[in-house]
VEXMARZA-247132 format. One line per 4 residues: their letters; for each residue x, y, z of N, C-alpha, C, O. Coordinates in Angstrom, 1 decimal, padded with zeros to 4 digits, always signed. Layout:
<rs>
A) X:Y:Z:X:Y:Z:X:Y:Z:X:Y:Z; ... .
</rs>
This chain:
<rs>
MDKS) +069.5:-091.5:+062.0:+069.6:-091.8:+060.8:+068.6:-091.5:+060.4:+067.5:-091.8:+061.0; +068.7:-090.8:+058.8:+068.2:-090.3:+058.2:+066.6:-091.5:+058.3:+066.6:-092.6:+058.8; +065.2:-090.9:+057.7:+064.1:-091.5:+057.9:+064.1:-092.4:+056.4:+063.9:-093.7:+056.4; +064.3:-091.7:+055.1:+064.3:-092.5:+054.2:+065.2:-093.7:+054.2:+064.8:-094.7:+053.7 .
LLKR) +066.7:-093.6:+054.8:+067.6:-094.5:+055.0:+066.9:-095.8:+055.5:+066.7:-096.9:+055.0; +066.6:-095.3:+056.9:+065.9:-096.1:+057.7:+064.8:-097.2:+056.9:+064.8:-098.4:+057.0; +063.9:-096.2:+056.1:+062.9:-097.1:+055.7:+063.4:-097.9:+054.8:+063.3:-099.1:+055.0; +064.2:-097.4:+053.6:+064.7:-098.4:+052.8:+065.4:-099.7:+053.1:+065.4:-100.7:+052.4 .
KKMD) +066.2:-099.3:+054.6:+066.7:-100.6:+055.1:+065.6:-101.8:+055.7:+066.0:-103.0:+055.6; +064.6:-101.4:+056.2:+063.4:-101.8:+056.8:+062.5:-102.8:+055.6:+061.9:-103.8:+055.8; +062.8:-102.0:+054.4:+062.2:-102.9:+053.2:+063.3:-103.9:+052.7:+062.9:-104.9:+052.1; +064.6:-103.6:+052.9:+065.5:-104.7:+051.9:+065.5:-105.9:+053.2:+065.7:-107.1:+052.9 .
NTSA) +065.1:-105.4:+054.8:+065.1:-106.3:+055.6:+063.8:-107.5:+055.2:+064.0:-108.7:+055.2; +062.9:-107.0:+055.0:+061.3:-107.7:+054.8:+061.3:-108.2:+053.3:+060.6:-109.1:+053.0; +062.1:-107.7:+052.3:+061.7:-108.2:+051.5:+063.0:-109.8:+051.1:+063.3:-110.1:+050.0; +063.4:-110.3:+052.0:+064.6:-111.3:+051.6:+064.0:-112.3:+052.4:+064.8:-113.2:+052.5 .
TPAI) +062.7:-112.5:+053.1:+062.0:-113.4:+053.7:+060.5:-113.3:+052.8:+059.8:-112.3:+052.9; +060.1:-114.4:+052.0:+058.8:-114.1:+051.7:+057.7:-114.2:+052.7:+057.9:-114.6:+053.9; +056.2:-113.7:+052.1:+055.1:-113.7:+052.9:+054.9:-114.3:+054.0:+056.0:-114.9:+053.9; +054.4:-114.7:+054.9:+053.6:-115.9:+055.3:+052.3:-116.0:+054.8:+051.7:-115.0:+054.4 .
NWQH) +051.7:-117.4:+054.9:+050.2:-117.8:+054.4:+049.8:-118.6:+055.0:+050.6:-119.2:+055.6; +048.9:-118.9:+055.1:+048.1:-120.0:+055.5:+048.9:-121.6:+056.1:+048.9:-122.1:+057.3; +049.4:-121.9:+055.1:+050.4:-123.3:+055.0:+051.4:-122.9:+056.4:+051.2:-123.6:+057.4; +052.1:-122.2:+056.4:+053.0:-121.4:+057.5:+052.2:-121.8:+058.8:+052.7:-122.5:+059.7 .
YVFV) +051.1:-121.3:+058.9:+050.3:-121.4:+060.0:+050.0:-122.7:+060.4:+050.0:-123.0:+061.6; +049.7:-123.7:+059.4:+049.2:-125.1:+059.7:+050.6:-125.5:+060.2:+050.6:-125.9:+061.4; +051.7:-125.6:+059.5:+052.7:-125.9:+060.1:+053.5:-125.4:+061.4:+054.5:-125.9:+062.0; +053.0:-124.6:+061.8:+053.4:-124.1:+063.2:+052.6:-124.8:+064.0:+053.1:-125.3:+065.0 .
FVIS) +051.1:-124.9:+063.9:+050.3:-125.7:+064.4:+050.4:-127.2:+064.9:+050.1:-127.7:+065.9; +051.1:-127.7:+063.3:+051.6:-129.3:+063.6:+053.0:-129.6:+064.4:+053.2:-130.4:+065.2; +053.7:-128.4:+063.9:+055.2:-128.7:+064.6:+055.1:-128.6:+066.4:+055.8:-129.0:+067.3; +053.5:-127.6:+066.6:+053.7:-127.2:+068.0:+053.1:-128.5:+069.0:+053.4:-128.8:+070.1 .
LLLW) +052.0:-129.1:+067.9:+051.4:-130.0:+068.8:+052.3:-131.6:+068.8:+052.2:-132.5:+069.7; +053.1:-131.6:+067.9:+054.0:-132.7:+067.8:+055.0:-132.4:+069.0:+055.1:-133.2:+069.9; +055.7:-131.3:+069.1:+056.3:-131.0:+070.5:+055.5:-131.3:+071.5:+056.0:-132.2:+072.2; +054.3:-130.8:+071.7:+053.7:-131.1:+072.7:+053.5:-132.8:+073.1:+054.1:-133.2:+074.1 .
MLLA) +052.8:-133.7:+072.3:+053.1:-134.9:+072.1:+054.3:-135.4:+072.8:+054.3:-136.2:+073.8; +055.4:-135.0:+072.1:+056.6:-135.4:+072.6:+057.2:-135.3:+074.2:+057.9:-136.1:+074.9; +056.6:-134.0:+074.5:+056.5:-133.6:+075.7:+056.0:-134.9:+076.9:+056.4:-135.7:+077.7; +054.8:-134.4:+076.4:+053.4:-135.0:+077.0:+054.4:-136.7:+077.3:+054.8:-137.1:+078.4 .
GNLD) +054.4:-137.4:+076.0:+054.7:-138.9:+076.4:+053.9:-139.8:+076.3:+054.1:-141.0:+076.3; +052.5:-139.1:+076.1:+051.9:-140.4:+075.8:+050.5:-139.6:+074.9:+050.5:-138.4:+074.7; +049.4:-140.6:+074.3:+048.4:-140.1:+073.5:+047.4:-140.3:+074.4:+046.8:-141.4:+074.2; +047.0:-139.8:+075.2:+045.9:-139.8:+075.8:+044.9:-139.0:+075.4:+045.3:-137.8:+075.1 .
QQEL) +043.5:-139.2:+075.2:+042.6:-138.2:+074.6:+042.6:-137.0:+075.2:+042.6:-135.9:+074.6; +042.7:-137.0:+076.7:+042.8:-135.5:+077.5:+044.2:-134.8:+077.0:+044.1:-133.6:+076.8; +045.4:-135.4:+076.7:+046.6:-134.8:+076.4:+046.4:-134.7:+075.0:+046.9:-133.5:+074.7; +046.0:-135.1:+074.2:+045.4:-134.7:+072.5:+044.9:-133.4:+072.5:+045.5:-132.5:+071.9 .
IAGA) +043.6:-133.1:+073.4:+042.9:-132.0:+073.2:+043.5:-130.9:+074.2:+043.1:-129.8:+074.0; +044.4:-131.0:+075.2:+045.0:-130.0:+075.6:+046.4:-129.5:+075.1:+047.0:-128.6:+075.5; +046.5:-130.3:+074.3:+048.1:-129.9:+073.2:+047.5:-129.3:+072.0:+048.3:-128.6:+071.3; +046.3:-129.4:+071.4:+046.0:-129.1:+070.2:+045.3:-127.7:+070.5:+045.2:-126.9:+069.6 .
IVSL) +044.8:-127.4:+071.9:+044.0:-126.1:+072.3:+045.6:-125.4:+072.5:+045.9:-124.4:+071.7; +046.3:-125.7:+073.3:+047.7:-124.7:+073.2:+048.5:-124.8:+072.0:+049.4:-123.9:+072.0; +048.4:-125.6:+071.1:+048.9:-125.4:+069.8:+048.3:-124.4:+068.8:+048.9:-123.6:+068.0; +046.9:-124.5:+069.1:+046.4:-123.7:+068.4:+046.2:-122.0:+069.1:+045.7:-121.2:+068.4 .
LVTV) +046.5:-121.7:+070.0:+047.0:-120.3:+071.0:+048.1:-120.0:+070.4:+048.2:-118.9:+069.7; +049.1:-120.9:+070.7:+051.0:-120.8:+070.2:+050.7:-120.2:+068.8:+051.1:-119.0:+068.7; +050.0:-120.7:+067.9:+049.6:-120.4:+066.4:+049.0:-119.1:+066.4:+049.6:-118.2:+065.9; +048.0:-119.0:+066.8:+047.3:-117.7:+066.7:+048.0:-116.5:+067.3:+048.1:-115.5:+066.6 .
LFGS) +048.4:-116.6:+068.7:+049.2:-115.2:+068.9:+050.7:-115.3:+068.4:+051.2:-114.2:+068.2; +051.4:-116.5:+068.0:+053.0:-116.0:+067.7:+053.0:-116.7:+066.5:+054.2:-117.0:+066.3; +052.1:-117.1:+065.4:+052.5:-117.4:+064.1:+052.9:-116.7:+063.3:+053.5:-117.3:+062.4; +052.8:-115.4:+063.2:+053.5:-114.4:+062.6:+054.6:-114.3:+062.8:+055.3:-114.1:+061.8 .
RFTI) +055.4:-114.4:+064.1:+056.7:-114.4:+064.5:+057.5:-115.4:+063.9:+058.8:-115.2:+063.9; +057.1:-116.4:+063.5:+057.7:-117.5:+062.8:+058.2:-117.4:+061.5:+058.2:-118.4:+060.9; +058.6:-116.3:+061.0:+058.9:-116.0:+059.4:+059.8:-116.7:+059.2:+060.3:-116.6:+058.1; +060.3:-117.7:+060.1:+061.9:-118.7:+059.5:+061.6:-119.6:+058.3:+062.2:-119.9:+057.3 .
FSGI) +060.1:-120.2:+058.7:+059.3:-120.8:+058.1:+059.0:-120.9:+056.9:+059.0:-122.0:+056.2; +058.6:-119.5:+056.5:+058.3:-118.7:+055.5:+059.4:-119.3:+053.8:+059.2:-118.9:+052.6; +060.4:-120.0:+054.2:+061.5:-120.3:+053.4:+061.1:-122.0:+052.8:+061.8:-122.6:+051.9; +060.0:-122.4:+053.3:+059.5:-123.6:+053.1:+058.6:-123.7:+051.9:+057.6:-123.0:+051.7 .
RFSL) +059.2:-124.7:+050.9:+058.1:-124.7:+049.5:+057.4:-126.2:+050.5:+057.9:-127.2:+050.9; +056.0:-125.7:+050.4:+054.8:-126.9:+050.6:+054.7:-127.7:+049.7:+055.0:-127.1:+048.7; +054.4:-128.7:+049.7:+053.7:-129.6:+048.6:+053.4:-131.0:+049.2:+053.8:-131.2:+050.4; +052.7:-132.2:+048.5:+052.7:-133.1:+049.3:+053.9:-134.2:+049.3:+053.9:-135.3:+050.0 .
MLPV) +055.0:-133.9:+048.5:+056.3:-134.4:+048.7:+057.3:-133.6:+049.5:+058.4:-133.7:+049.2; +057.0:-132.9:+050.5:+057.8:-132.4:+051.2:+058.0:-133.5:+052.2:+059.2:-133.5:+052.5; +057.3:-134.5:+053.0:+057.9:-135.3:+053.8:+059.0:-136.2:+053.2:+060.1:-136.5:+053.8; +058.6:-136.7:+051.8:+059.5:-137.7:+051.3:+061.2:-136.7:+050.8:+062.3:-137.3:+050.9 .
YILQ) +060.9:-135.2:+050.5:+062.3:-134.7:+050.3:+062.9:-134.4:+051.3:+064.1:-134.1:+051.2; +062.3:-134.3:+052.6:+063.1:-134.5:+053.9:+063.5:-135.6:+054.0:+064.8:-135.8:+054.1; +062.7:-136.6:+054.0:+063.3:-137.6:+054.5:+064.6:-138.4:+053.4:+065.4:-139.3:+053.6; +064.4:-137.5:+052.1:+065.7:-137.8:+051.3:+067.0:-136.7:+051.7:+068.2:-136.8:+051.6 .
YLVH) +066.5:-136.1:+052.1:+067.7:-135.1:+052.5:+068.3:-136.0:+054.0:+069.4:-136.4:+054.1; +067.6:-136.2:+054.7:+068.1:-137.0:+056.0:+069.0:-138.1:+055.7:+070.0:-138.3:+056.3; +068.4:-138.7:+054.8:+069.5:-139.9:+054.2:+070.4:-139.5:+053.8:+071.4:-139.8:+054.6; +070.8:-138.7:+052.4:+072.0:-138.1:+052.2:+072.8:-138.0:+053.0:+073.9:-138.5:+052.9 .
FFIA) +072.2:-136.9:+054.2:+073.1:-136.3:+055.1:+073.6:-137.4:+055.7:+074.8:-137.5:+055.6; +072.9:-138.2:+056.4:+073.7:-139.4:+057.5:+074.2:-140.3:+056.5:+074.6:-141.3:+057.1; +074.4:-140.4:+055.5:+075.1:-140.8:+054.9:+076.7:-140.3:+054.7:+077.6:-141.0:+055.1; +077.0:-139.0:+054.1:+077.7:-138.2:+054.1:+078.3:-138.2:+055.5:+079.5:-138.5:+055.6 .
LAVA) +077.7:-138.0:+056.5:+078.1:-137.9:+057.7:+078.8:-139.2:+058.2:+079.6:-139.0:+059.0; +078.6:-140.6:+057.7:+079.2:-141.5:+057.7:+080.6:-141.7:+057.2:+081.6:-142.2:+057.8; +080.4:-141.2:+055.9:+081.8:-141.4:+055.3:+082.7:-140.1:+055.5:+083.9:-140.2:+055.2; +082.2:-139.0:+056.0:+083.1:-137.6:+056.6:+083.7:-138.4:+057.8:+084.8:-138.1:+058.2 .
NVEM) +083.0:-139.1:+058.3:+083.7:-139.8:+059.9:+085.1:-140.7:+059.6:+086.2:-140.6:+060.1; +084.5:-141.8:+058.6:+085.5:-142.4:+058.2:+086.6:-141.9:+057.5:+087.7:-142.5:+057.6; +086.5:-140.8:+056.9:+087.7:-140.0:+056.0:+088.4:-139.7:+057.2:+089.6:-140.1:+057.3; +087.9:-139.0:+058.2:+088.5:-138.1:+059.4:+089.0:-138.7:+060.2:+089.5:-138.0:+061.1 .
TRRI) +089.0:-140.1:+060.3:+089.2:-141.2:+061.5:+090.5:-141.6:+060.2:+091.6:-141.4:+060.7; +090.4:-141.8:+059.4:+091.5:-142.4:+058.5:+092.8:-141.3:+058.4:+094.0:-141.6:+058.3; +092.4:-140.0:+058.6:+093.7:-138.5:+058.6:+094.1:-138.8:+059.7:+095.3:-139.1:+059.8; +093.3:-138.8:+060.9:+093.7:-138.5:+062.4:+094.8:-140.0:+062.4:+096.0:-139.9:+062.6 .
LSPS) +094.4:-141.4:+062.1:+095.8:-142.3:+062.4:+096.2:-142.8:+061.5:+096.6:-144.0:+061.7; +096.2:-142.3:+060.4:+097.6:-141.9:+059.9:+098.1:-140.6:+059.2:+097.6:-140.0:+058.3; +099.5:-140.2:+060.0:+100.0:-139.3:+059.7:+100.4:-138.8:+058.3:+100.7:-137.6:+058.2; +100.4:-139.8:+057.1:+100.8:-139.8:+056.0:+099.8:-139.0:+055.2:+100.0:-138.3:+054.2 .
LPIR) +098.4:-139.3:+055.8:+097.5:-138.4:+055.1:+097.4:-137.0:+054.9:+097.9:-136.3:+055.8; +097.0:-136.5:+053.9:+097.6:-134.7:+054.3:+096.2:-134.2:+054.9:+095.1:-134.7:+054.9; +096.8:-133.0:+055.3:+095.8:-132.5:+055.9:+096.1:-130.7:+055.7:+097.1:-130.2:+056.2; +095.2:-130.0:+055.0:+095.5:-128.5:+054.4:+094.4:-128.2:+055.1:+093.3:-128.6:+054.6 .
PEIV) +094.4:-127.6:+056.0:+093.2:-126.3:+056.5:+093.7:-125.3:+055.9:+094.7:-124.8:+055.6; +092.0:-125.0:+055.9:+091.7:-123.5:+055.0:+090.4:-122.8:+055.1:+089.4:-123.4:+055.5; +090.4:-121.7:+054.8:+089.4:-121.1:+054.8:+088.9:-120.9:+053.5:+089.6:-120.4:+052.6; +087.5:-121.4:+053.1:+087.2:-121.4:+051.5:+086.2:-120.7:+051.4:+085.5:-120.8:+052.4 .
EIRT) +085.7:-119.9:+050.5:+084.2:-119.3:+050.4:+083.7:-120.0:+049.5:+084.3:-120.2:+048.5; +081.9:-120.6:+049.6:+081.6:-121.1:+049.1:+080.3:-120.2:+048.7:+080.1:-119.2:+049.3; +079.5:-120.6:+047.4:+078.3:-119.8:+047.4:+076.9:-120.8:+047.4:+077.2:-122.0:+047.3; +075.8:-120.6:+047.4:+074.8:-121.4:+047.8:+073.5:-120.4:+046.6:+073.7:-119.2:+046.2 .
RLQS) +072.5:-121.1:+046.5:+071.9:-120.9:+045.6:+070.4:-120.5:+046.5:+069.6:-119.7:+046.1; +070.3:-121.3:+047.6:+069.3:-121.0:+048.6:+069.2:-119.5:+049.3:+070.2:-118.8:+049.7; +068.0:-119.0:+049.5:+067.4:-117.8:+049.5:+067.3:-117.4:+050.9:+067.9:-116.5:+051.4; +066.3:-118.4:+051.3:+065.7:-118.2:+052.5:+066.7:-118.3:+053.8:+067.3:-119.4:+053.8 .
PLGK) +067.0:-117.5:+054.7:+067.4:-117.8:+056.3:+067.2:-119.1:+056.6:+068.2:-119.4:+057.2; +066.3:-120.2:+056.6:+066.1:-120.9:+057.2:+067.0:-122.3:+056.0:+067.2:-123.5:+056.5; +067.3:-122.1:+054.8:+067.7:-122.5:+053.6:+069.3:-122.7:+053.7:+070.0:-123.7:+053.4; +069.9:-121.1:+054.3:+071.0:-121.0:+054.6:+071.4:-121.7:+055.9:+072.3:-122.5:+056.0 .
MLLA) +070.6:-121.4:+056.8:+070.9:-122.2:+058.0:+071.1:-123.5:+058.2:+072.0:-124.0:+058.9; +070.2:-124.2:+057.4:+070.4:-125.7:+057.3:+071.8:-126.0:+056.8:+072.7:-126.6:+057.4; +071.8:-125.5:+055.5:+072.7:-125.7:+054.4:+074.3:-125.5:+055.9:+075.0:-126.4:+056.4; +074.1:-124.2:+056.2:+075.5:-124.0:+057.2:+075.7:-125.4:+058.2:+076.7:-126.1:+058.2 .
NTIT) +074.5:-125.7:+059.1:+074.7:-126.3:+060.0:+074.7:-127.5:+059.5:+075.1:-128.3:+060.4; +074.5:-128.3:+058.1:+074.6:-129.3:+057.8:+076.1:-129.5:+057.5:+076.7:-130.5:+057.7; +076.7:-128.3:+056.8:+078.1:-128.5:+056.7:+079.0:-128.6:+058.1:+080.0:-129.4:+058.2; +078.7:-127.8:+059.2:+079.3:-127.7:+060.1:+079.1:-129.3:+060.8:+080.0:-129.9:+061.4 .
LTPG) +078.0:-130.0:+060.7:+078.1:-131.3:+061.5:+078.6:-132.2:+060.7:+078.5:-133.4:+061.0; +079.1:-131.8:+059.5:+079.6:-133.6:+058.6:+081.5:-132.8:+059.2:+082.1:-131.7:+059.1; +082.0:-134.0:+059.7:+083.1:-133.9:+060.2:+084.6:-133.3:+059.1:+084.8:-133.6:+057.9; +085.3:-132.5:+059.8:+086.2:-132.0:+058.6:+085.9:-130.6:+057.9:+086.7:-130.2:+057.2 .
TLTV) +084.9:-130.0:+058.1:+084.4:-128.8:+057.8:+083.4:-128.1:+058.9:+082.6:-128.8:+059.6; +083.5:-126.8:+059.0:+083.0:-125.7:+059.9:+082.5:-124.4:+059.1:+083.2:-123.8:+058.3; +081.1:-124.1:+059.3:+080.9:-123.0:+058.9:+081.1:-121.8:+059.4:+080.4:-121.4:+060.3; +082.0:-121.2:+059.1:+082.5:-120.0:+060.0:+081.4:-118.4:+059.9:+081.4:-117.6:+060.8 .
DVKD) +080.9:-118.5:+059.0:+080.1:-117.1:+058.7:+079.4:-117.2:+057.3:+079.8:-117.8:+056.2; +078.2:-116.6:+057.4:+076.9:-116.8:+056.1:+076.9:-115.2:+056.4:+076.6:-114.6:+057.5; +077.3:-114.6:+054.7:+076.8:-113.5:+054.2:+076.0:-113.5:+052.7:+076.5:-114.0:+051.7; +074.9:-112.8:+052.7:+074.3:-112.8:+051.5:+074.1:-114.6:+050.9:+073.4:-115.5:+051.4 .
DKLL) +074.9:-114.6:+050.1:+074.7:-115.9:+048.8:+076.3:-116.8:+049.2:+076.7:-117.7:+048.5; +077.1:-116.3:+050.3:+078.1:-116.7:+050.5:+078.1:-117.4:+051.7:+077.2:-116.9:+052.4; +078.8:-118.4:+052.4:+079.3:-118.8:+053.6:+080.8:-119.6:+053.4:+081.2:-120.5:+052.7; +081.5:-118.5:+054.8:+083.0:-119.3:+054.7:+083.2:-120.4:+055.6:+082.7:-120.4:+056.8 .
VHWM) +083.9:-121.5:+055.3:+084.1:-122.8:+055.4:+085.4:-123.2:+056.0:+086.1:-123.5:+055.0; +086.0:-123.4:+057.3:+087.1:-123.7:+057.5:+087.1:-125.6:+056.9:+086.3:-126.5:+057.1; +087.9:-125.5:+056.3:+088.0:-127.2:+055.8:+089.4:-127.9:+055.9:+090.5:-127.4:+055.8; +089.0:-129.0:+056.2:+090.3:-129.8:+056.8:+091.3:-129.9:+055.9:+092.5:-129.5:+056.2 .
YCPP) +091.0:-130.3:+054.7:+091.8:-130.9:+054.1:+091.0:-130.0:+052.4:+090.0:-130.4:+051.8; +091.7:-128.8:+052.1:+091.8:-128.1:+050.9:+092.5:-128.1:+049.7:+093.5:-127.4:+049.7; +092.3:-129.0:+048.6:+093.3:-129.3:+047.8:+093.9:-128.0:+047.1:+093.3:-127.0:+046.9; +095.3:-128.2:+046.8:+095.7:-127.0:+046.4:+094.7:-126.0:+044.7:+093.9:-126.4:+043.8 .
DTDV) +095.1:-125.0:+045.1:+094.3:-124.2:+043.7:+092.9:-124.3:+043.8:+092.4:-124.2:+042.7; +092.0:-124.5:+044.7:+090.5:-124.3:+044.7:+090.1:-123.4:+044.8:+090.4:-122.7:+045.8; +089.3:-123.0:+043.7:+088.5:-121.6:+043.6:+087.0:-122.2:+044.5:+086.8:-123.2:+045.1; +086.3:-121.0:+044.3:+085.1:-120.9:+044.8:+084.0:-122.0:+044.6:+083.3:-122.6:+045.4 .
QQAT) +084.3:-122.1:+042.8:+083.3:-123.1:+042.2:+083.5:-124.4:+042.8:+082.5:-124.9:+043.4; +084.8:-125.0:+042.6:+085.3:-126.3:+043.1:+085.0:-126.4:+044.6:+084.3:-127.2:+045.1; +085.6:-125.5:+045.3:+085.1:-125.5:+046.6:+083.8:-126.0:+047.0:+083.4:-127.0:+047.7; +082.9:-124.8:+046.2:+081.3:-125.1:+046.0:+080.9:-126.7:+046.0:+080.6:-127.5:+046.8 .
TMIA) +081.3:-126.7:+044.9:+080.8:-128.4:+044.2:+081.3:-129.5:+045.4:+080.6:-130.4:+045.7; +082.5:-129.4:+046.0:+082.9:-130.6:+046.6:+082.2:-130.6:+048.3:+082.0:-131.6:+048.9; +081.9:-129.1:+048.7:+081.3:-129.3:+050.4:+079.5:-129.1:+050.0:+078.6:-129.6:+050.7; +079.4:-128.4:+049.2:+078.1:-128.2:+049.2:+076.7:-128.7:+048.3:+075.6:-129.1:+048.5 .
SKFE) +077.6:-128.5:+047.3:+076.5:-129.1:+046.1:+075.9:-130.0:+046.1:+075.1:-129.9:+045.1; +075.8:-131.1:+046.8:+074.9:-132.6:+046.7:+073.8:-131.8:+048.0:+072.6:-131.6:+047.8; +074.7:-131.3:+049.3:+073.5:-130.9:+050.2:+072.5:-129.9:+049.8:+071.3:-130.1:+049.9; +072.8:-128.8:+049.3:+072.0:-127.9:+048.6:+071.4:-128.4:+047.6:+070.4:-127.7:+047.3 .
RHLG) +071.5:-129.4:+046.8:+070.5:-130.2:+046.0:+069.3:-130.6:+046.4:+068.2:-130.3:+045.9; +069.7:-131.6:+047.5:+068.5:-132.0:+048.3:+067.6:-130.8:+049.2:+066.4:-130.7:+049.3; +068.5:-129.9:+049.7:+067.6:-128.9:+050.6:+066.9:-127.8:+049.6:+066.3:-126.8:+050.0; +067.1:-128.0:+048.3:+066.9:-127.2:+047.4:+065.2:-127.5:+047.2:+064.4:-126.6:+047.0 .
RFLI) +065.0:-128.6:+047.2:+063.6:-129.3:+046.8:+062.7:-128.7:+047.8:+061.6:-128.2:+047.4; +062.8:-128.8:+048.8:+061.9:-128.0:+050.0:+062.0:-127.0:+050.4:+061.0:-126.7:+051.1; +063.1:-126.2:+050.2:+063.3:-124.7:+050.7:+064.1:-123.7:+049.7:+065.2:-124.0:+049.2; +063.4:-122.6:+049.6:+063.4:-121.7:+049.0:+065.3:-121.2:+048.7:+065.6:-120.2:+048.0 .
</rs>
């Protein structure tokens, strides 16, 4: 492969993810420590000290490899935004389960499976991944592929003559609005 093409391709890949700053290292440390505490199962002082040491080592040695976290918008409201997203997701999950149950139990309800393309404004790999997983976890939809700003979604009921904008609004806009508060 031509060196200039390889260099340009490498530059394109790095421009997609923002640079890692100190907040991301703190985030990796906190997540590592929380994981340690969950696995330890208790809050003894010795466990906390050991967890803090291991978490610090993980952060120092591997923190630069966690570029997936560079898509997070850090603010004091971050926990609130994440909680709002989770509440909205669980409500949408319950509604979608009821809707799918009605479709399954009543053959007169329409089923029109279709692969539709939706667009996302989320730019970070983490944002796209969370949106795709949210769509997939909601019954009646399954994300098949993610490419650039487009997601291919298998939709159990696609209204006739649905365009990209309508599909985006119906499937992803509410999730994207909540995710966009704390993700790039």
